C-alpha positions, 0 to 999 in steps of 0.5 A: 418038537418045538422048545417053548419057554427057554433052554430048560423048558418042556419040549412039546410036540409040533401041532399040525393039521391034516387036509385030505381031498378027492375030486369025486365021491367015487374015489376011494383014496380019502382014507388012504390019504388020511392014514398016510398023513397020520403015520407021517405025523406020528413018525415025527412025534407031531400032534394032529389037532385037526383033520379035515376032508374035502370032496369036490372037482375043481372047486374054487371054494373048499370050505374044509380047507378054509376051516383048517386055515382059520384054525391054524391062524387062531391063537393057540391055547 
């Protein structure tokens, strides 16, 4: 939890993004990765605001990862 606005301010949960990746379409672990990361965030009372998934073997460009990074750098509301 991150305090915002001073000592007596309301405490808001940390906003986080989830990025899951597998190298080939025949791998079955993507849902397991997402589930584990969501559970991890929930145990820490974090708020998952974006979840992205990528499939690609050794790709130098990962569009979903770039989307998540762009969202993280954008000003929050």
